[in-house]
Backbone as CSV, one residue per row, in Angstrom:
resi,resn,N_x,N_y,N_z,CA_x,CA_y,CA_z,C_x,C_y,C_z
1,MET,82.308,-15.834,29.829,81.945,-15.659,28.417,80.373,-15.647,28.304
2,LYS,79.653,-16.564,29.069,78.283,-16.663,28.973,77.549,-15.230,29.494
3,LYS,78.353,-14.725,30.457,77.686,-13.432,31.108,77.983,-12.315,30.042
4,ILE,78.888,-12.316,29.149,79.036,-11.289,28.123,78.057,-11.394,27.083
5,VAL,77.838,-12.644,26.686,76.852,-12.907,25.618,75.389,-12.568,26.148
6,ALA,75.142,-12.966,27.374,73.824,-12.653,27.879,73.735,-11.055,28.117
7,LEU,74.708,-10.362,28.556,74.672,-8.924,28.584,74.543,-8.274,27.281
8,LEU,75.117,-8.792,26.314,74.986,-8.233,24.815,73.583,-8.387,24.376
9,LEU,72.897,-9.601,24.696,71.632,-9.941,24.224,70.604,-8.997,24.848
10,VAL,70.866,-8.660,26.182,69.986,-7.744,26.955,69.945,-6.389,26.429
11,LEU,71.263,-5.956,26.151,71.465,-4.540,25.513,70.798,-4.565,24.071
12,LEU,70.960,-5.542,23.286,70.401,-5.621,22.006,68.749,-5.585,22.069
13,LEU,68.267,-6.337,23.038,66.884,-6.315,23.197,66.352,-4.982,23.655
14,GLY,67.080,-4.294,24.560,66.741,-3.091,25.057,66.720,-2.028,24.053
15,LEU,67.811,-2.144,23.229,67.873,-1.149,22.069,66.760,-1.354,21.072
16,THR,66.364,-2.594,20.818,65.217,-2.939,19.970,64.005,-2.352,20.420
17,LEU,63.738,-2.449,21.692,62.459,-1.940,22.314,62.432,-0.411,22.263
18,ILE,63.583,0.233,22.572,63.702,1.597,22.542,63.396,2.266,21.161
19,VAL,64.029,1.567,20.152,63.908,2.074,18.716,62.462,1.801,18.336
20,GLY,61.869,0.621,18.691,60.468,0.289,18.348,59.459,1.301,18.875
21,CYS,59.652,1.697,20.125,58.759,2.569,20.795,58.825,3.950,20.356
22,THR,60.036,4.365,19.849,60.281,5.859,19.495,60.307,5.890,18.015
23,GLY,59.797,4.942,17.141,59.894,5.005,15.751,59.046,6.156,15.293
24,ASP,59.244,6.493,13.983,58.550,7.630,13.304,57.115,7.275,13.267
25,LYS,56.343,8.334,13.643,54.871,8.166,13.520,54.382,9.325,12.648
26,ALA,53.355,9.072,11.810,52.814,10.008,10.873,52.311,11.197,11.675
27,PRO,52.612,12.374,11.201,52.180,13.546,11.952,50.632,13.610,11.744
28,VAL,50.063,13.996,12.838,48.539,14.291,12.831,48.190,15.555,12.266
29,ASP,47.351,15.634,11.189,46.877,16.793,10.658,46.080,17.625,11.567
30,THR,46.301,18.959,11.525,45.487,19.815,12.371,44.106,20.122,11.632
31,PRO,43.163,20.511,12.462,41.824,20.718,11.729,42.032,21.860,10.595
32,GLN,42.925,22.872,10.667,42.979,23.764,9.593,43.581,23.050,8.388
33,GLU,44.647,22.208,8.457,45.208,21.471,7.349,44.179,20.516,6.715
34,GLN,43.210,19.833,7.584,42.230,19.012,7.172,41.369,19.924,6.250
35,GLN,40.993,21.077,6.714,39.997,21.929,6.093,40.506,22.381,4.675
36,GLU,41.856,22.752,4.686,42.516,23.144,3.429,42.492,21.941,2.400
37,GLU,42.757,20.725,2.934,42.794,19.592,1.947,41.438,19.405,1.421
38,LEU,40.404,19.542,2.315,38.897,19.324,1.826,38.652,20.368,0.711
39,GLU,39.051,21.685,1.024,38.678,22.690,0.049,39.429,22.551,-1.308
40,LYS,40.655,22.007,-1.220,41.358,21.670,-2.473,40.634,20.586,-3.259
41,GLY,40.256,19.582,-2.654,39.375,18.572,-3.221,38.239,18.944,-3.836
42,GLN,37.492,19.800,-3.108,36.191,20.312,-3.621,36.488,21.163,-4.946
43,GLU,37.534,21.994,-4.847,37.881,22.882,-5.996,38.169,21.863,-7.193
44,ALA,39.015,20.903,-6.962,39.351,19.983,-8.000,38.142,19.342,-8.624
45,GLU,37.093,18.886,-7.809,35.996,18.362,-8.288,35.036,19.333,-9.101
46,GLU,34.986,20.547,-8.701,34.320,21.573,-9.473,34.998,21.813,-10.903
47,GLN,36.257,21.838,-10.898,37.029,22.078,-12.059,36.795,20.872,-13.044
48,THR,36.752,19.714,-12.469,36.614,18.440,-13.337,35.121,18.541,-13.940
49,GLU,34.066,18.924,-13.040,32.754,19.026,-13.644,32.683,20.046,-14.683
50,GLU,33.330,21.205,-14.453,33.217,22.303,-15.539,33.834,21.888,-16.738
51,ALA,34.975,21.133,-16.732,35.675,20.699,-17.965,34.770,19.650,-18.677
52,GLU,34.094,18.761,-17.932,33.227,17.881,-18.549,32.092,18.565,-19.184
53,LYS,31.362,19.517,-18.587,30.485,20.348,-19.256,30.865,21.098,-20.443
54,ASP,32.053,21.629,-20.450,32.597,22.297,-21.582,32.689,21.261,-22.729
55,ALA,33.268,20.089,-22.397,33.580,19.144,-23.390,32.196,18.612,-24.065
56,GLU,31.261,18.516,-23.203,29.906,18.147,-23.784,29.262,19.219,-24.600
57,GLU,29.445,20.540,-24.346,28.948,21.659,-24.983,29.660,21.894,-26.299
58,GLU,30.848,21.703,-26.338,31.632,21.993,-27.599,31.155,21.110,-28.809
59,PRO,30.819,21.805,-29.949,30.565,20.797,-31.022,31.800,20.215,-31.621
60,VAL,31.667,18.948,-31.979,32.695,18.041,-32.425,32.913,18.260,-33.823
61,ASP,33.915,18.642,-34.329,34.345,18.729,-35.699,34.821,17.411,-36.288
62,GLU,34.127,16.760,-37.142,34.572,15.374,-37.499,35.802,15.333,-38.199
63,GLU,36.245,16.343,-39.016,37.552,16.372,-39.626,38.693,16.401,-38.719
64,THR,38.582,17.351,-37.644,39.697,17.338,-36.637,39.728,16.136,-35.725
65,GLU,38.657,15.525,-35.533,38.454,14.374,-34.698,39.303,13.106,-35.410
66,GLN,39.088,13.108,-36.696,39.740,11.916,-37.550,41.161,12.133,-37.562
67,LYS,41.754,13.387,-37.546,43.172,13.632,-37.544,43.772,13.190,-36.303
């Protein structure tokens, strides 16, 4: 009986180690994917800056602002 329990424990430990070593890992971005993400971020920043400038340039109508 002790041999069976010991064998089951060893198998359980082995399976735990195998699963732990082969677990999912985050995929590494390729340089091309990194460049695309960087460009998207820069485009978003430019659009934000343009929107802020447009908001500053537009005259504010007090009547529409109060509604």
